[in-house]
C-alpha positions as CSV (number, residue, x, y, z in Angstrom):
1,X,79.0,-144.3,19.9
2,X,82.4,-145.2,21.3
3,X,81.8,-148.9,20.6
4,X,80.9,-148.2,16.9
5,X,84.1,-146.2,16.4
6,X,86.1,-149.0,18.0
7,X,84.6,-151.5,15.6
8,X,85.2,-149.4,12.5
9,X,88.8,-148.6,13.6
10,X,89.4,-152.4,13.9
11,X,88.1,-152.9,10.3
12,X,84.8,-154.6,11.1
13,X,81.8,-153.7,8.9
14,X,78.4,-155.1,7.8
15,X,77.3,-155.6,4.2
16,X,73.5,-155.8,3.4
17,X,71.7,-156.3,0.1
18,X,68.1,-156.4,-1.0
19,X,66.8,-158.1,-4.1
20,X,63.6,-156.8,-5.6
21,X,61.3,-157.9,-8.4
22,X,60.0,-155.7,-11.2
23,X,56.9,-154.7,-9.2
24,X,59.0,-153.7,-6.2
25,X,58.3,-156.8,-4.1
26,X,61.2,-157.8,-1.8
27,X,62.4,-161.2,-3.1
28,X,65.3,-161.8,-0.6
29,X,67.6,-159.9,1.7
30,X,70.8,-160.8,3.4
31,X,73.3,-159.2,5.8
32,X,76.8,-160.5,6.6
33,X,79.5,-159.1,8.7
34,X,83.1,-158.9,7.5
35,X,86.5,-157.8,8.8
36,X,89.6,-156.4,7.1
37,X,92.9,-158.2,7.5
38,X,94.8,-156.8,10.4
39,X,98.2,-155.2,9.8
40,X,100.3,-153.8,12.6
41,X,101.3,-150.1,12.7
42,X,104.9,-151.1,12.1
43,X,104.2,-153.3,9.1
44,X,101.9,-150.6,7.7
45,X,104.6,-147.9,8.1
46,X,107.3,-150.1,6.5
47,X,105.1,-151.0,3.6
48,X,104.1,-147.4,3.0
49,X,107.8,-146.3,3.1
50,X,108.9,-149.1,0.8
51,X,106.2,-148.6,-1.8
52,X,105.8,-144.8,-1.6
53,X,107.6,-144.0,-4.9
54,X,105.3,-146.5,-6.7
55,X,102.2,-145.2,-4.9
56,X,103.1,-141.6,-5.9
57,X,103.2,-142.5,-9.6
58,X,100.1,-144.7,-9.4
59,X,101.8,-148.1,-10.1
60,X,100.7,-149.6,-6.8
61,X,97.7,-148.8,-4.5
62,X,96.7,-149.9,-1.0
63,X,93.7,-152.0,-1.1
64,X,92.2,-155.2,0.3
65,X,89.9,-157.4,-1.7
66,X,87.2,-159.1,0.4
67,X,84.9,-161.7,-1.2
68,X,81.5,-162.2,0.5
69,X,79.0,-164.7,-0.8
70,X,75.7,-163.1,0.2
71,X,73.1,-165.4,-1.6
72,X,74.7,-168.8,-1.7
73,X,71.5,-170.9,-2.0
74,X,69.3,-168.4,-3.9
75,X,66.8,-169.9,-6.3
76,X,64.9,-167.4,-8.5
77,X,61.1,-167.6,-8.5
78,X,59.6,-167.8,-12.0
79,X,56.6,-165.7,-11.0
80,X,58.6,-162.8,-9.5
81,X,61.6,-162.4,-11.7
82,X,64.5,-160.6,-10.1
83,X,65.3,-157.4,-11.9
84,X,67.5,-155.3,-9.7
85,X,69.7,-155.2,-6.6
86,X,67.6,-152.6,-4.7
87,X,69.7,-151.6,-1.8
88,X,73.3,-152.4,-1.1
89,X,74.8,-150.9,2.0
90,X,78.1,-151.1,3.8
């Protein structure tokens, strides 16, 4: 349990997705780990203080965009046509 809390506090997480056909058959699945960009406590505090007026009024928000390519060589089967992303977990 402690190890899991340590990993989440450092910004590490796992993203999993399942692709299913119309009849519910599992076509493909993929899991990849990712990590947020590290920012020191001092940098985070200074950024928050500097941008706090704009954050209060909603002009700026704290966020990190992470791009993960889960299915890079996926080829759709003509017999089992993909219809939905069945399960997407973080």
